[in-house]
Structure formats: structure tokens, C-alpha cells
C-alpha positions in Angstrom: -15.0 -23.1 11.3 -12.5 -23.8 8.6 -9.8 -21.4 7.4 -10.9 -19.1 4.7 -9.9 -19.8 1.1 -6.8 -17.9 -0.1 -6.9 -16.1 -3.4 -3.9 -14.4 -5.1 -5.1 -11.2 -6.7 -4.2 -10.1 -10.2 -3.5 -6.5 -10.9 -6.8 -6.1 -12.8 -8.8 -6.5 -9.6 -7.0 -3.6 -7.9 -7.1 -1.5 -11.1 -10.8 -1.7 -11.5 -11.3 -0.8 -7.9 -9.0 2.2 -8.1 -10.3 3.3 -11.5 -14.0 2.7 -10.8 -14.5 0.9 -14.1 -15.7 -1.3 -15.8 -18.8 -1.2 -13.5 -19.5 -5.0 -13.6 -15.9 -5.7 -12.6 -16.0 -3.1 -9.9 -19.1 -4.7 -8.4 -17.5 -8.2 -8.5 -14.3 -6.9 -7.0 -16.2 -5.0 -4.3 -18.0 -8.2 -3.3 -14.7 -10.0 -3.1 -13.3 -7.4 -0.8 -16.5 -7.6 1.3 -16.1 -11.3 1.6 -12.5 -10.8 2.7 -13.6 -8.2 5.3 -16.1 -10.8 6.6 -13.3 -13.4 6.9 -14.8 -15.7 4.2 -11.7 -15.4 2.0 -8.1 -14.2 2.4 -6.8 -12.0 -0.4 -3.1 -12.1 -1.0 -1.1 -9.6 -3.1 2.5 -10.0 -4.2 5.0 -7.2 -4.6 5.1 -7.6 -8.4 1.3 -7.0 -8.6 1.7 -3.8 -6.6 4.5 -2.8 -9.0 2.2 -3.5 -12.0 -0.7 -1.5 -10.6 1.5 1.4 -9.7 3.2 1.5 -13.1 -0.1 1.1 -15.0 -1.8 3.9 -13.1 1.2 6.3 -13.4 2.3 5.6 -17.0 -0.9 4.6 -18.8 -3.6 6.4 -16.9 -1.3 9.4 -16.1 -2.3 9.5 -12.4 -0.1 11.4 -10.0 2.5 9.3 -8.3 2.0 10.3 -4.7 -1.8 9.9 -5.1 -1.4 6.4 -6.5 1.0 5.4 -3.7 -1.5 6.7 -1.2 -4.5 5.0 -2.8 -2.6 1.7 -2.9 -1.4 2.1 0.7 -5.0 2.4 1.9 -6.5 -0.3 -0.3 -3.8 -2.8 0.7 -4.5 -2.2 4.4 -8.1 -3.4 4.3 -9.2 -6.3 6.5 -8.8 -9.7 4.8 -5.9 -8.5 2.6 -2.4 -9.8 3.1 0.5 -8.3 1.2 3.5 -10.5 0.8 6.6 -8.8 2.1 4.3 -6.1 3.5 6.9 -4.2 5.5 9.0 -3.6 2.3 6.0 -3.0 0.1 4.5 -0.3 2.4 7.9 1.2 2.9 8.3 1.4 -0.9 4.9 3.1 -1.2 5.9 5.6 1.4 9.1 6.3 -0.6 7.1 6.8 -3.8 5.0 9.5 -2.2 8.1 11.7 -1.9 10.7 10.5 -4.4 10.5 10.3 -8.2 11.8 6.8 -8.7 10.3 3.6 -10.1 8.4 1.1 -7.9 11.3 -1.3 -8.4 13.9 1.2 -7.1 11.7 2.2 -4.2 11.1 -1.5 -3.3 14.8 -2.4 -3.6 15.7 0.6 -1.4 13.0 -0.5 1.1 14.4 -4.1 1.1 18.0 -2.8 1.6 16.9 -0.6 4.5 14.8 -3.4 6.1 17.7 -6.0 5.8 20.4 -3.4 6.6 22.4 -4.3 3.4 23.9 -2.2 0.6 22.7 -1.9 -3.0 25.0 -2.6 -6.0 23.7 -0.5 -8.9 24.7 1.9 -11.6 21.4 3.7 -11.1 21.8 7.2 -9.6 18.3 7.2 -8.2 19.5 5.4 -5.1 21.4 8.6 -4.2 18.0 10.1 -3.4 17.6 7.8 -0.4 19.8 9.0 2.5 19.2 5.8 4.5 20.6 3.5 1.8 24.2 2.4 1.5 25.5 1.8 -1.9 28.1 -0.8 -2.7 31.2 0.8 -4.2 31.5 -0.6 -7.7 34.8 1.2 -8.5 37.0 -1.2 -6.6 
């Protein structure tokens, strides 16, 4: 048996599944995820696509942040789905469930924690994360 084809997913695939519309696209996306579950195809998702989906659902569709993070967390854990930099992406989603920051800030914080490095930023949002070291920019 040959290895399954690998497909990078665009944000619109995840958005239609999470929003339940348009119906024709939901049906096609559902079939694609079923094929992934059966091992026929490997679906890959990049961190920037997760960021786009999160931003779109929260800002345009006015969905609740913690709910969006939870929905994404579960959708991205399905069989046949591979999230690039998954440890950092899932850690960012966990941070978004409890902290009012952008996906980019949650992701950067998750990366800093994962790599055990500090963050250089003028953004005060990073003070919300007690496990993050900030680089002192005053010196």
C-alpha cells in the first residue's frame, strides 16, 4: 500500500466545517475528512491557517474566543490531520481559552515556553503569561 497523498488545507475548509455552511462545501469537506480518517489522504494544517481561522471566527463572525479555541482544538485532533508545530499550536489554543490575546501572541508565548527562551516585545499582553520570560528592552 502506498503512502496517502498529502494535502495542505486552506482556511476555508476549516471555516465551512466549523460554520456549517455553505452546505455543498461542508459536504465536500466532510468527505475529505472522512478520507483522512480512513488513511486515504493526510491533511496538513499550518499555524498561519489556524491563526486565520481563529481571527475570522472571532472578528468577522463574532464567535466567543474560548469556544473557537475549543472547536479548533477538537477539529485539529482528528485522525488523518497533522498540524505543523502541533505542540505550539495546541498550547496557543489552550492559552486562548483563558487569556484575551491574539492568536499570534498566544502562539509566540507557546513557542517561547516550548523553546525555553524569552520574548522581546513592547506588547504588554505578554505580562498575562506567568510562564514567559520577557527580554529587558530598557538596557
